[in-house]
DSSP file (Angstrom, degrees, kcal/mol; ACC not computed):
  #  RESIDUE AA STRUCTURE BP1 BP2  ACC     N-H-->O    O-->H-N    N-H-->O    O-->H-N    TCO  KAPPA ALPHA  PHI   PSI    X-CA   Y-CA   Z-CA
    1    1 A Y              0   0    0      0, 0.0     2,-0.4     0, 0.0     0, 0.0   0.000 360.0 360.0 360.0 134.6  139.0   18.9   58.0
    2    2 A Y        +     0   0    0     25,-0.0     2,-0.3     0, 0.0    25,-0.0  -0.983 360.0  79.4-127.7 119.0  135.3   19.5   58.5
    3    3 A G  S    S-     0   0    0     -2,-0.4     0, 0.0     1,-0.1     0, 0.0  -0.959  71.4-108.9 166.2 179.0  133.6   17.7   61.2
    4    4 A L        +     0   0    0     -2,-0.3    -1,-0.1    28,-0.0     0, 0.0   0.385  66.1 125.0-116.1  -0.3  132.8   17.4   64.9
    5    5 A D        -     0   0    0      1,-0.1     3,-0.1    28,-0.0    27,-0.1  -0.310  44.3-160.7 -63.3 143.7  134.8   14.3   65.9
    6    6 A T  S    S+     0   0    0      1,-0.2    28,-3.5    27,-0.1    29,-1.8   0.664  85.3  51.9 -95.9 -21.6  137.3   14.8   68.7
    7    7 A E  E    S-a   35   0A   0     27,-0.2     2,-0.4    26,-0.2    -1,-0.2  -0.948  80.0-164.0-116.3 109.9  139.3   11.7   67.8
    8    8 A I  E     -a   36   0A   0     27,-3.0    29,-2.7    -2,-0.6     2,-0.6  -0.793  12.4-167.6-101.7 131.6  140.3   11.9   64.1
    9    9 A V  E     -a   37   0A   0     -2,-0.4    29,-0.2    27,-0.2    27,-0.0  -0.967  18.7-143.7-114.6 113.2  141.5    8.9   62.1
   10   10 A I        -     0   0    0     27,-2.7     2,-0.1    -2,-0.6     9,-0.0  -0.613  20.6-125.4 -76.4 129.2  142.9   10.0   58.8
   11   11 A P        -     0   0    0      0, 0.0     3,-0.1     0, 0.0     8,-0.1  -0.383   5.4-133.2 -73.0 154.6  142.1    7.5   56.1
   12   12 A S  S    S+     0   0    0      1,-0.1     7,-2.7     6,-0.1     2,-0.3   0.707  90.7  26.7 -80.0 -19.7  144.9    6.0   54.0
   13   13 A T  E     -C   18   0B   0      5,-0.3     2,-0.4     7,-0.0    -1,-0.1  -0.986  59.6-164.9-139.4 152.2  142.9    6.6   50.8
   14   14 A I  E >  S-C   17   0B   0      3,-2.5     3,-1.5    -2,-0.3     0, 0.0  -0.979  86.0 -10.8-134.8 122.9  140.2    9.0   49.6
   15   15 A E  T 3  S-     0   0    0     -2,-0.4    -1,-0.1     1,-0.3     0, 0.0   0.907 130.3 -56.6  51.5  45.5  138.3    8.2   46.5
   16   16 A E  T 3  S+     0   0    0      1,-0.2    -1,-0.3     0, 0.0    -3,-0.0   0.580 114.9 116.1  65.3  14.3  140.9    5.4   45.8
   17   17 A K  E <  S-C   14   0B   0     -3,-1.5    -3,-2.5     1,-0.0    -1,-0.2  -0.925  71.3-109.3-111.4 138.6  143.8    7.9   45.9
   18   18 A P  E     -C   13   0B   0      0, 0.0     2,-0.8     0, 0.0    -5,-0.3  -0.369  20.8-131.0 -67.9 141.4  146.5    7.6   48.6
   19   19 A V        +     0   0    0     -7,-2.7     3,-0.1     1,-0.2    -9,-0.0  -0.841  42.3 155.2 -89.3 113.6  146.6   10.2   51.3
   20   20 A T        +     0   0    0     -2,-0.8    23,-2.5     1,-0.2    24,-1.6   0.575  53.3  45.5-116.9 -16.0  150.3   11.2   51.4
   21   21 A T  E     -d   44   0C   0     21,-0.2     2,-0.6    22,-0.2    24,-0.2  -0.984  56.9-149.4-136.3 141.1  150.2   14.7   52.9
   22   22 A I  E     -d   45   0C   0     22,-2.3    24,-2.8    -2,-0.4    27,-0.1  -0.959  38.8-131.7-103.5 116.2  148.6   16.6   55.7
   23   23 A A    >   -     0   0    0     -2,-0.6     3,-2.0    22,-0.2     4,-0.2  -0.153  27.5 -81.5 -70.6 158.2  148.2   20.1   54.4
   24   24 A S  T 3  S+     0   0    0      1,-0.3    24,-0.2     2,-0.1    25,-0.2  -0.342 117.0   6.0 -54.9 134.7  149.2   23.3   56.2
   25   25 A F  T 3  S+     0   0    0     22,-0.6     3,-0.4    21,-0.2    -1,-0.3   0.627  84.7 142.7  65.0  16.4  146.4   24.4   58.6
   26   26 A A  S <  S+     0   0    0     -3,-2.0    24,-0.1     1,-0.2    -2,-0.1   0.857  86.0  13.0 -55.8 -38.3  144.5   21.1   57.9
   27   27 A F  S >  S+     0   0    0     22,-2.6     3,-1.3    -4,-0.2    -1,-0.2   0.217  94.5 142.0-121.9  12.3  143.4   20.9   61.6
   28   28 A S  T 3   +     0   0    0     -3,-0.4    24,-0.2     1,-0.2     3,-0.1  -0.229  68.5  12.0 -64.0 145.2  144.3   24.4   62.8
   29   29 A D  T 3  S+     0   0    0     22,-2.4     2,-1.2     1,-0.2    -1,-0.2   0.622  81.6 135.0  65.7  16.9  142.0   26.1   65.3
   30   30 A L    X   -     0   0    0     -3,-1.3     3,-1.3    21,-0.3    25,-0.2  -0.751  32.9-175.9 -93.7  89.2  140.0   23.0   66.0
   31   31 A M  T 3  S+     0   0    0     -2,-1.2    24,-0.6     1,-0.3    -1,-0.2   0.677  71.4  54.4 -63.9 -23.4  139.9   23.4   69.8
   32   32 A D  T 3  S+     0   0    0     -3,-0.1    -1,-0.3    22,-0.1     2,-0.2   0.540  74.1 115.8 -95.0  -6.4  138.1   20.1   70.6
   33   33 A I    <   +     0   0    0     -3,-1.3   -26,-0.2     1,-0.2    22,-0.1  -0.445  31.1 170.5 -65.5 129.5  140.4   17.6   68.8
   34   34 A T        +     0   0    0    -28,-3.5    23,-2.4     1,-0.3    24,-2.0   0.640  62.5  20.7-111.3 -23.5  142.0   15.3   71.4
   35   35 A Q  E     -ab   7  58A   0    -29,-1.8   -27,-3.0    22,-0.2     2,-0.4  -0.997  52.7-168.8-150.0 142.1  143.6   12.7   69.1
   36   36 A I  E     -ab   8  59A   0     22,-1.9    24,-2.8    -2,-0.3     2,-0.5  -0.999   9.8-159.1-129.3 128.9  144.8   12.3   65.5
   37   37 A T  E     -ab   9  60A   0    -29,-2.7   -27,-2.7    -2,-0.4    24,-0.2  -0.943  10.0-157.0-109.3 124.9  145.8    9.0   64.0
   38   38 A I        -     0   0    0     22,-2.9   -26,-0.1    -2,-0.5     2,-0.0  -0.849  13.1-130.5-104.7 132.3  147.9    9.2   60.9
   39   39 A P    >   -     0   0    0      0, 0.0     3,-1.4     0, 0.0    -1,-0.0  -0.303  25.3-106.8 -78.6 165.4  148.0    6.3   58.4
   40   40 A D  T 3  S+     0   0    0      1,-0.3    -2,-0.0    21,-0.1   -28,-0.0   0.766 113.9  69.3 -57.9 -27.3  151.2    4.7   57.0
   41   41 A S  T 3  S+     0   0    0      2,-0.0     2,-0.4   -20,-0.0    -1,-0.3   0.719  76.5  95.7 -69.4 -20.8  150.5    6.4   53.6
   42   42 A V    <   +     0   0    0     -3,-1.4   -21,-0.2     1,-0.2   -22,-0.2  -0.591  36.6 159.7 -77.5 123.8  151.3    9.9   55.0
   43   43 A T        +     0   0    0    -23,-2.5     2,-0.4    -2,-0.4   -22,-0.2   0.400  61.4  49.7-119.1  -3.8  154.9   10.9   54.3
   44   44 A N  E     -d   21   0C   0    -24,-1.6   -22,-2.3     2,-0.0     2,-0.5  -0.983  51.0-175.6-144.2 127.4  154.6   14.7   54.7
   45   45 A I  E     -d   22   0C   0     -2,-0.4   -22,-0.2   -24,-0.2     3,-0.1  -0.970  25.9-143.8-120.3 114.0  153.0   16.9   57.3
   46   46 A E    >   -     0   0    0    -24,-2.8     3,-1.2    -2,-0.5   -21,-0.2  -0.263  33.0 -74.8 -77.3 163.6  153.1   20.5   56.3
   47   47 A T  T 3  S+     0   0    0      1,-0.2   -22,-0.6   -23,-0.1    -1,-0.2  -0.150 112.3  12.8 -59.3 148.1  153.7   23.4   58.7
   48   48 A W  T >  S+     0   0    0    -24,-0.2     3,-1.2   -23,-0.1    -1,-0.2   0.656  77.0 144.3  62.7  20.2  151.0   24.6   61.1
   49   49 A A  T <  S+     0   0    0     -3,-1.2   -22,-2.6     1,-0.3   -21,-0.2   0.820  82.9  20.0 -58.3 -32.2  148.9   21.4   60.4
   50   50 A V  T >  S+     0   0    0    -23,-0.1     3,-1.2   -24,-0.1    -1,-0.3   0.003  86.7 152.1-127.9  29.7  147.7   21.4   64.0
   51   51 A C  T <   +     0   0    0     -3,-1.2   -22,-2.4     1,-0.2   -21,-0.3  -0.350  69.8  13.0 -66.7 143.3  148.3   24.9   65.2
   52   52 A N  T 3  S+     0   0    0    -24,-0.2     2,-1.1     1,-0.2    -1,-0.2   0.747  80.2 137.1  63.1  28.1  146.0   26.2   68.0
   53   53 A C    X   +     0   0    0     -3,-1.2     3,-1.6     1,-0.2    -1,-0.2  -0.676  25.2 172.5 -97.1  76.3  144.6   22.7   68.7
   54   54 A W  T 3  S+     0   0    0     -2,-1.1    -1,-0.2     1,-0.3   -23,-0.1   0.695  70.6  50.9 -65.9 -23.1  144.8   23.3   72.5
   55   55 A S  T 3  S+     0   0    0    -24,-0.6     2,-0.3   -25,-0.2    -1,-0.3   0.508  77.6 122.7 -91.4  -4.8  143.0   20.0   73.5
   56   56 A L    <   +     0   0    0     -3,-1.6   -22,-0.2     1,-0.2   -21,-0.2  -0.420  24.0 158.8 -64.0 119.5  145.2   17.8   71.3
   57   57 A E        +     0   0    0    -23,-2.4     2,-0.4    -2,-0.3   -22,-0.2   0.697  57.2  35.9-110.6 -31.8  146.8   15.2   73.6
   58   58 A T  E     -b   35   0A   0    -24,-2.0   -22,-1.9     2,-0.0     2,-0.5  -0.987  47.4-176.3-137.0 133.1  147.8   12.4   71.3
   59   59 A V  E     -b   36   0A   0     -2,-0.4     2,-0.7   -24,-0.2   -22,-0.2  -0.985  19.0-152.6-123.6 118.7  149.1   12.0   67.8
   60   60 A V  E     -b   37   0A   0    -24,-2.8   -22,-2.9    -2,-0.5    -2,-0.0  -0.822  17.1-179.1 -95.7 115.9  149.5    8.4   66.6
   61   61 A I        -     0   0    0     -2,-0.7     5,-0.1   -24,-0.2   -21,-0.1  -0.956  31.1-112.5-116.6 130.3  152.2    8.1   64.0
   62   62 A P    >>  -     0   0    0      0, 0.0     3,-1.3     0, 0.0     4,-0.8  -0.292  21.0-126.2 -60.0 144.1  153.0    4.8   62.4
   63   63 A K  G >4 S+     0   0    0      1,-0.3     3,-0.6     2,-0.2    -2,-0.0   0.818 106.7  66.4 -59.3 -31.6  156.5    3.4   63.3
   64   64 A T  G 34 S+     0   0    0      1,-0.2    -1,-0.3     3,-0.0   -24,-0.0   0.765 111.1  33.5 -64.8 -24.3  157.3    3.0   59.6
   65   65 A N  G <4 S+     0   0    0     -3,-1.3    -1,-0.2     2,-0.0    -2,-0.2   0.434  87.3 121.6-109.9  -2.5  157.3    6.8   59.2
   66   66 A A    <<        0   0    0     -4,-0.8    -3,-0.0    -3,-0.6     0, 0.0  -0.406 360.0 360.0 -66.9 133.9  158.6    7.9   62.6
   67   67 A R              0   0    0     -2,-0.1    -1,-0.2     0, 0.0    -4,-0.0   0.338 360.0 360.0-131.5 360.0  161.7   10.0   62.3
C-alpha cells in the first residue's frame, strides 16, 4: 500500500482482476492506519500483513469469510 489514508478500503477488483490476497507486509509499519476494510473477494491474508500498525483499531472482515 502506498498512500496517506488512515482508513483503508481494499477494493474487490484492481484493473478488472479480483483481489483475493493481502500480501505479507502489505500494510506493515504504517503507523497512522486506524481501520482496514477487507472485501468479500479476499480469501487469504498472508503473515505480517499489518505488523507494526500501532494505531490500527478496526479491521472489517466480511461475514462470508470470517473464520
